[in-house]
N, C-alpha and C positions, 0 to 999 in steps of 0.2 A: 781154490784160491781163497786166502784168508780175507777177512773183512778189512784188514789194514794194508793189504797189498797195494791198493790204489794210492797210498800215501808215500810210497817209495819213489823218489824222483831220480831218474836216470840223468845225472848231470852231464855225463860224457856225451849223451845223445841230444842235448839241448842246443838249439841254434843260437847264434849271437843275437843280442837284442832281448826283447821282452817276451816272456811266456806267461800267460795268465791261466791259473788253474782254480776252478771253483769246486768246493765241496759242500754238500748238504748233509750236515751231521745230525744224526738222530740217536735214539737210545742205543742202537746197535754199536755205534762208535764208542760211546762211553763204556759199554760192557766189554768191547774188544780191547780197549786200552787198560782195562781193569782200574778205572778211575776211582780213587779213594774218596773224593769229596762230592763228585757229581755222578749220578747214575742215570738221570733223565734230562732231556732237553732237545731243543731244536735250534741249531746254530748254522748260519751261513758263513763259510770261511772262504776268503779269496786270498790266494797266494800268488804274488807277482814275482817272477824270477827274472832278473836282468843279468845276462851273461856278457862279460867283457873280458876277453883274453884270459880265460881260466879262472876268473874271479866271479862269484855269483852273489848278487845282492838280492836277498829275499825279504819281501814286505808282506806281512800277514795282517789282514783286516778281518776282524771277528765281529759278528752282529747276530743277536738272537736272544734266547732266554733259556735258562737252565732251572731245574728243580732242586732246591736245597732245603734242609730243615730250618724252620724258624728258630732263632736262638731263644725265644721266649716260651713258645708253646710246643715246640718240636714237631708241629704239623708241617707237611710239605708246603712250599710256597714257590711261585715263579719269581725268578730274579733276572731282570734284563742284564745282558752283558754286551759291551761294545769296547773294542780295543784295537790298537794298531801297534805292531812290533816290527823290528827290523833285525835281521841277522845277515852275516856275511859268511860265505863258504868258499873254500879253496881246496885244491888238491894237494896232497902231501903223502908222506910215508905211511902213517897210521892215522886212524880216526882219533880225534881229540876235540874237546870243547873248552874254549877259553873266553869267558865273558860272552861277547856277541860274535866271536869268530869260531867257526867250525872248520876243522880240517878233515876232509874226506879222503880215505885211502884211495889213491889213484887207480890201483888195480881193480877196485870194486866200482867206484864211480857212482854209487847209489847213496842217497840221503833219505832216511826215513823221517818225515816231518810230523808223524802222528803224535808223538809225545810232546813235541814243541807246541803243537796246536792245542793239545789238552792243557799244558801248563799256562799258555796265554789265556785260555778260557778261565782257568782257576784264578789267575791273577786279576782278572776283570771283576771277580765277585768281591763285593765290599766285605771288610772284616766282620762287620756286624750286619746281619740280615734278619729283619723282623717284619711281621705283617704290619700293614697300615693300622692305625689306632682303631680298635673295635673289631678287627678281623681275625684275631687269634681265637683258638679253640676255647669256648667259654668254660668248659669243664676243667681244662688244664689251668686256666687263669684263676678259677675259684680255688683250686687246690694250691696253687702258688701263693695266693693271698693268705690262705689259712696257715701255711707253713711259714710264711714270712712273719705273720703276726705272732705265731708261737715262738719263733726264734728271737724276736725283738722284745718279748715280754708284754706285748699288747693283748695277747689272748688271755683267756681265763686260766688262772693258775700258772701262767708261764713264768719262768725265772727271768729276772732282769739281766739283759746282756750289757756288758761294759760298753759304753758309748765309743771308746777308743777303737773298737773293732769295727 
């Protein structure tokens, strides 16, 4: 059984009403989904599925932290993530995704939520992630300052850069 098998929901077999599924996501999850932006982390994911006459309302709650590179010094840093997302699924002829509506092939009846969960985690990461002031790698910060000074003409013998740039 693959690491992602547990994320395949059998919608046909779900009872009417609410079903709550909890996942404890670790590094193995991020490796299994071949995550491009996140390789490490510990995230608790709660998926609540409400079935009503063949329509499935899925609520995803994400809470935890992931490891991402700092935009300033490139060292790994922990980034807290927390989010809530909502999807609706229904049965149809073929699988399709339109905005927040997923059509699941009725003859299969299975919905793999692993990639949705990963996308929701990635969307919870701020666009800019940097260490707190003073926490960046000192060697990298020194090199960055030296190169910045040389480019701006502040260093010894540096060529003046046009202010418009």
